[in-house]
N, C-alpha and C positions, 0 to 999 in steps of 0.2 A: 504494500500500500504506500509505504514511504517512497519507494522507488518510482511508483506510478505518479505520485504527487510531484516529485522532483522533475520527472520527465515533462509533466504538464507545465510546470513553471519554466522549464528550459524552453519549451515550444513558445510559451507566451512571450518570453523575453526576445526570442528569435523573431516572432511576428512584429513585436513593437520596434525592434531594431530595423527590420525590413521596411516597416511603414515609414519610419522617419528617414530612412535612406532614400526611399522613393520620393518622399515629400521634399527632401533637400535637393534631389536631382531635378525634380520638377521645377522648384524655385530657381535653381541655377539655370535650367534651360530657358526659363522665362526671361532671365536677365541677359543671356548670351545668345540665344537663338533668335535673331532679328528677322529672318527671312519670312516675312508675312505677306509681302506683295508678290503677285505673279508678274512675270515678264511676258509681253506679247512679242510675236515675231510676224510683222506685216510685210507683204511683198508689194513693191511699188514699181510700176512701169515708168520709163523715162517720159518726161513731158515734152521734150523736143530734142532734135539733133543739133548740137551746138556747132560741130565742125566735122568734116570728113575729108580725108586726104585726096579723094578723087570724086568728082561729080560727073564725069563723062559716062559712067556706067560700065567702063571697062574693068575696073578693079573692085568697085563696090556697087551692088545693085540691091534694090528694095530695102533701104535702111529704115523706111517708115514702119516696117514690121516690128522694129524694136520699141515702138511706141504703144504696142498692144499689151494689154495686161498679162496675158499668158496664164499657164497653170502649173509651170514647173515640170512638165512631163514631156520627155522625148517620145516621138512616135515614128512609125514606119512609113507614113504617108509622105512626109517631107515636102509638103506643099507650102508655097508662099513663104519661103525662108529669105533671110538676109544673107547674101553671099559676099564674102570678103576674099579677094584673091591677092596673092603675092607674086611678084615677078622676081627677076634676078636681082634687081636693085630697088625693089618696091616693097616697103613695109606699110601696107595699107592699114588705116586706122580710122576709128570713129570716136568722137567725144559726145556723151549724152548728159542731159541735165535732168535730175530727179525732182526739181522744183523747189526743194527746200533742204536745209541741212538735216542730216539724219545720223544716228549712231547704228552701225551694223556693217554690212558688206554687200557683195554682189553675187548673183547666181547666173551661171552660164548654162544654157540648154542647147545642145548641138544636134545636128542631123547626121546623115551618113556621108562622111567625107569620101572622096574617090578612093583614097588609100586607107585601108583598114588599120589605122594606127592613130595615136594621139597627135595633136597639133600644138606647137609651142606658140604661146601668146604672151604679151605683156599687158598687165592691167595696172593702171595708176588711178588712185582716188585723189580728189582734191576738194578743198573748201572753196576754191575759186577755180575758174576755168584755167587760169595761169598755172595753178598748182597741179591740176589734173593733166596738163600737157607738159609737165616737167618731170624728169627722172631724177633720182638721187645722185646720178653720176655727174651731171653738168649744171647744177643749179643749187639754190639754197634750200631746196626741198630735202626732207630727211625721212628716214624710217624710225626716228626716235620714238620710243614709248609705244606707238601703234604702227604696225606695218601698213604702208599705203602704196608701195611700189613692188609689184610681183612679176616674176617670170615663171609661168606655170605651163603644165601640159593640160589641155582640155580633151575630154574623151571623144571617141567616135560613138555617135548615137548615145549620148548620156547627159548627165547633169553634174555640175561641180559648183560648190560654193566656197568663196574665199573672203577674207577681210574681217577686221574687227577694229574699226576706226570711226572717225567723224569726217563726213564728206557730204557734198551735194552733187559733184560731177565725177564722171568716170570715163576713162579712155580704155578702149580695147584695141590692141595693135597686133597684127599677125607677124610673127617673127620668122616662121619657116618660109623660105623662098620657094616659089613655084608650087605652093599648096593652095587649097581652096577650103576656107572655113565656112561651114554652113551653120548659121545661127538661127535657132528658133526663138530664143529669148536671151536678153541681156538686161536683167532687172536687179533692183536693189532689195535688200531685206533690212527692215528697221527693227531694232531690239530696244524696247522701252518698258517702263513700269505700267502695268494696267491699273491706273488709279484715276479717280475723277478729279476734274478741275473744279474746286469748290468756290474759290474766289474769282471775282470778275471786276472789270472796270469798263465803263462806257460813258462817253460824253459827246458833246456836239463837235469836237475836234477829232477827226478820224486819224490824224497823225499821232496824237497822244494815245488813242486806242491801239494803234498798231505798235507803238513803242512798248506799251504795257504788255501786250501779248508776246512780243518778241523777247522781252526780258524773262517772262514766265516760261516760254518755250526753251530758252537757253538753259535755265536751271533744270527744267524737266529732263532734257537730254542728258544732263550730267548726274542725274539721280540713278546711277547704275548700281553695281554691287555695293559700292560705297559712294559718298558724295564727292565727285571729282571736281577739279578746277576746269578741265577741258576734256572733250571726248577724243580729240586728236593728240593733244599733249596738254598737261603732263600726265593726266589720268591718275593723279595722286591726291591724297588727303592733305591739303594745305589749309591749316586752321584759319589763317587770316582771310584767305579767299572765301572760306565758309561763312564768314559773318554776313556779308551782303547776300550771299546765296540763301542762307537760312532765313533772313528777313523777307526775301522774296518767297521762299518756300512756305513760310507761315502765312503769307498773304494770299497764296494761291491754293495750297494743298492742306494747310493745317498740319496736324501731326503726321510724321512719316518715320518709319523705323530706320531709314537710312541715316538720320541725324545722330541718334544715340549710338548707333553702330559705328559711325565714323569717329565720333568724339571719344568713344571707348577705345577704338583701335589706336588712335594717336596717343591717348593717355597710357595705354599698356606698353607701347613701344618706346615711350619717353620716360626714362627713369631720372628722377631729380638727382643732381642739380642741372641736368641737361634741359635745353629749351626745345619746345616742339618745332619740328622741321629745322632745328638749329638756329631759329630766329627768336630773339627775346620777345618781340611784340606779338608773335604768334601764340606764345603761352598766355599773354595778356588777353588776346582775343578769345582763347578757350574759356577763361573765367567769365568774360562778358557774355559769351554765348550760353554758358551754363545758367546764368541769371535770366537772360531773355527767354530761354527755352522753358524754364520753370514758370515764368510769368504767363506765357501763352498756354502751356499745357497743364500746369498745376500738379506735376508729378513729384510729390515730396520724397517718395521712396528713391527716385532716381537722383535727386539732389543729395539725399543722405548718403547714397552709395558713393558719391564723388567727394564728400566733404573732406576726407582725410587728405586727398591729393590737393584739393583747393586750398586748404589751410596751410599745408606744408609748402605749397608753391608761393603763397602770399608771404609766409615767414621768410622764405628765401629772397623774395623780391624786396622785402623791407631792408635787407642788408645792402641793397644796391642804391640806397638813398643817403646822400651826405647829410651832415649836421645842419646845413643851410637849406635842406629840402630839395636839393638838386639830384635828379636821377643820374646814375652812372652804370646803366645796364651793359652787360657784356654780351657775348654771343653776336650774331649778325644783327647790326642795327639797321632796321629796314622799315619803311612805311610802304611806299610804292616805287616802282622802277624809275619813273621820271624824277622823283625827288632824291634819288640815290646820291648824286654829286653834292647836294646841299646839306652839309653836316649840321648847320644851325637849325634848319627846318626839321631834320630828323630828331634833333634834341627836343625841339618844341613839341613835336608830335608824341615822342615817347614820354615826355613829362606829363602831357595831357592824358595819355593812355594809362599811365601809372595812377593818376588821380581817378580816372573813370573805373579802373580795375579795383582799386581799394574801396571805392564807393559801392561797387557791386558786391565786393567781399563783405563789407559791413552789412549790407542788406541780407546777404546769404546767411551771415552769422546770426542776425536777428531772426530770420525765418527758422533756422535750426536751433534757436534758443540757446546760443552759445554767447552769453553776455561778456565773457572774458575776451573773446576774439572781437566782438563788436566794439568794445571799448578800445581795444588795441588798434583796430583799423581806423576808428574815429580820430585817434591821435596821429596816425600816419597821414590821414587826409589833411589835417591841419598843417602838418609839417610840409607836405608837398605844395600846399597853397602859397608858401612863402617864396617860392621861386617861380617867376613867370618869364619864360624865354621869349626871344624875338624870333618869329618864323622866317625871317630873312626873305620877305616878299614871296613866300611860297604858299599856294592855296591849300595844299594838303595839310601842312603843319598849322596854318592859320585856322582852318576849319575845326581841327581837333582842339585847339585852344578855346574856341567858342563852345564846342559841345561839352567840354569838361568844366566849363565855367571859370577857367583861369582868366579869360578875357571876356569883355562884353561882346555879345554876338552882333549887335548893331554896329559897334566900332569895327569889328573884324570884317563885317560885310562891306562897310563903306570904304575901308582902307585897302582891302585885299580882294574880296570875292566878287564884288560888283565891277571892278576895274578890268576891262578887257575880259568879260566873264567866261568866254569859252577857251581862253588861252591858259595854259599851265594846269589843266585838270587832266586826270587820267580816268579810264573807264572803271577802275577799281575805286579810287578815292573820290571820284566824282559824286558818289552817293553821299559821302560825308560833307562835301561842299554843299550839296542840295539841302541836307539836314541843317547845316549851320545857317544857310540863307533863310530857311523856314523859321528857325529860332529867332532870326532877326526880323521876321515879319515880311521878308521880301519874297513872297510867293510868286508874284509876277516874274521876277528876275529868274527864279529857279525854273519855272515852267518854260521860260524862253530858252534857257540853257538845255533843257531836255529836248525841246523841239530841234534846236540847231545841232547840238553835239551828238546825241544818240540818233536823232533823225538823219544826221549826216551819213552814218553807216548804212542806214536803210536806203538813202538816196544812191548809194554805190552798189546796191543789190543785196545787202545783208538780210538774212532771215534769222540770224542769231547775232548776239553782240560779241565784240572782239576783245582780245586780251589787252590791246591798247589801240588808241586812235587819236589823231591830232587833226584839228580842223584844217591845218595847212595841207594835209593830204588831199583835200577836195580840189585843190587848184589844178586844173587841166587833167583831172583824173579820169581814167577809164573805169567802167563798171566791172565788178568782180565776176559777173555772170556773162561776160562777153569777152571775146578775144580783143586784147588791147589794140586799138587802132594806131596807125603810125602817127607820131606826134603827141600821143596821149601817154600819161604815166600809168604804168602797171603798179597799182597801189600795193598789192600783196607781195610782189617780187622785189620792189625797190625801197620799201620803207620798213621801219622796225629797228629796234635797238636791243641792247642787253641780251636777254636769252630768247628774244623773239625777232631775230633778224630775218627779213625776207619771208620766204614761203614757210618758214618754221612758225611764223606767227599764228597763234591759235585764233580762229574765227568763230569759235563757240566757247566762250570763257565765262564761267558762272559769276565771277566777281564783277562783271560788267552789267549785271541785271538790276542795279540799284533803282532806276526810275520806276520799276514795277512796284517795289515795296514803298517807295516814296509817294507815288500817286495814290496808293491805297491808304497810307498813313496820313498824308497831309491834305490831299484834295478830297477824297472820300471822308477823311478826318477821323480815322480809327486809331485810338490810343488805348492800350491795355492798362488798366489801373490796378486790378487785383489778379492774383494768381489764378490760372485756369480760365482767364477771360470772364471771371465772375462779375467784374465791373468794367465797363467800357465807356470811355469818353468819346463822344462824336462831335467834332468841331471842324466843319468843312471850310476849305479855303479855295474858292473857285477861280481866283484870279480873273482872267478875262473870259472864262467859260460861262455859257448860259445855263448849262445844266450838267449834272453828272449823276450816275447811278452805278451801283455795284453791290457785290457781296463780299463777306469776310468770314472765313471759317473759324469756329470756336469748338472746344470739346463738347459744348451743349447743343451745337447746331449752327446754322448759318444766319448771320446778321445780314439783313437786306436794307439798303438805304437808297434814297433818291433826294437830291438837292436841286432846287430850281431857283435861279436868281429872279427876283421880282423887279418891277419897274423902278422902285425906290432904292434898289441895291441890296435890300434884305434877302435873306435866304429862307425859302420854304422847304422844310425837310419832312420826308416820310420815312419812318424807321420801323422795321419789324425785327424784333429780337426773339430768340428762343427762350423758353422758360429757364430760369436760373441765371440769366444774364441781366444785370442791372445797367441801364443806360443813363449816362449823364450827358445831356445834350446842350451844347453851346453853339448857337448859330451865328 
C-alpha cells in the first residue's frame, strides 16, 4: 500500500512537472515565435515593353505576348510565343516594366526550342530602367545583399524561377549564339505580407494622397521576414531606419509582429556595452521606439520583458555625459549621411537625442513603477539641458534641437528650417524636419516641402521612396522609368554618395516614408495620449487643404475622421471612434 501511494505521488509530481514544462514552453513560444502573418506570392505580367534590341522582326518577334498574364504552365501547343533569336554577334534582349516596385523575382516559361537542351540567358533586375540595363561588370550596379544580375540556363519546355530582390524592371538577354529562345511567359512574382491596410488618408490634393500611399507602400514592401531598410539593399535591421518606418507602420497597419521580432533580434545580437549596428544613436532610437510602441499598443508585458536591457543601456549612456551636461558618445557618431561631414551638427543632434532618450526612459520607469530609475533619469535630463549646441546651419541637427526642447521650435524654424526649405534635408531626417516645423506651427511650410521634395521623386517615376534624394537632381533629369534621352541626366546612375553611389542607391528605402506618418499625425491630427491608444487627441491642421479624411488603427479598432474647412476658416470634424477609445478633440 505504501509503495502504491509512493508511486501515485511520483506520477502526480511527474504530471505537475510536465504541465509546467508545457506551460513554460508555450509562454516562451508566444514570446519568440512571431510568424503570425502569411506571405502571399502574386504573379504579375509586364505592363509594357520598355526596350528591345531589335524591332525589325528578324531577331525578336511577338514581344506583346509577354504582356499577357499567363498561368505559369508550359504546354505542347507552343502557339503565339515570343521568339528571341541570337546571331553570331547578336545578343538579343528585351526590357519589361512591371508597373511598380515589387519584392520577389521573375518566372520564365519556355516552349520547345529547336535543340533539345537548355539555353543560356542573362536576367538583370532593376529599380530603374538604367539599372535593369546595366550589368555588375561595367557599371555601379552590384549584386550586394540581393542578387539582381544572373547568368542562368532556362529549360527546354519548362519553367524556372529566379530572384529575391527589389525591382520594377527586368531584362532578359539571350547569350547563346545562333539559338532560338521560345518564351511563353516572362513575368514577375511578388512576395509580401497578407495583411490589411487599416489606415488611410485622402484629401482634395491628389499629390498628397499619392505621396501618403507611396510612403505606406515603401514600408509595406520592407515588412519581410524582418523589418528591413530596403528590399534591394541593405535588407538588414537598422534600428535608426526603423523609427520612421515604425511611425508609418503604426499609421497604416497598427500592430504587426515584424516590429517586436526585429527589435528583439537586434537586442539579442547586441551585447552591452556595444551599440546597435555599431552606431550610438541607433541604440538611442531603440529606446525611443520601445516607448512609442508601448504607447500605441499598450503591451506592458513586452515593455517589462525589455526593461533590464533598457535600464542597463541608459546607465551606460549616463557615463557618456560630462559634468557640464555635454554628450561624448563613442561608437559611430551618425545622424544621416548628408550630415556626416558636419561634426557640430552631429553633436547637436546627439545631444538632443540623449535628452529625448532619457525623457522616454523616465516615462518607461514610471510606467514600470521603478521610482529609483525615474528619479535618476529626471536628474540626467536636467543635466543634459545645461548644454545647448549650435547645429552649424544644418537642418537635421536643428530639427532635433527643436523636438527635444533644447531650443524653441519657432526660433529653429525661422532661422534654419524655413530658409531654402527643400535644401539640406534628407529622405531619412526629412521626417524630423517636418515634425519640428509642425511644432513651430508652420504646417503650410511643411506641406509645401512634402509636395516638392517627396513629390519630386514621384515626378521622376518613383513608386516607392528613395534612400536619398536632392532637389538638385531634378535639373535636366530623365525619368527612372524611361531610357535616359541624350542630353538628359541619368539620375540613378550619376548621383548618390557615401554607401549609395550610382545604381547601388536603394529606390525602396523605408526610412524615407516619413510624410505618410506625418500626414496622419499632423493633418488628420492623430496624437496618442494614453497607452494602447486609450486616449487620442484629434487636432487637425489642414493648411491650404479644403478637406481631409482618413482612418487610424488602434488595438480597439479603427478611428475614422473627416475634417472640412468652413467659409470662416473653422474646421468641421466628424469623428467615429471604437469603444474604449476616448477622444479629445481640438479643432
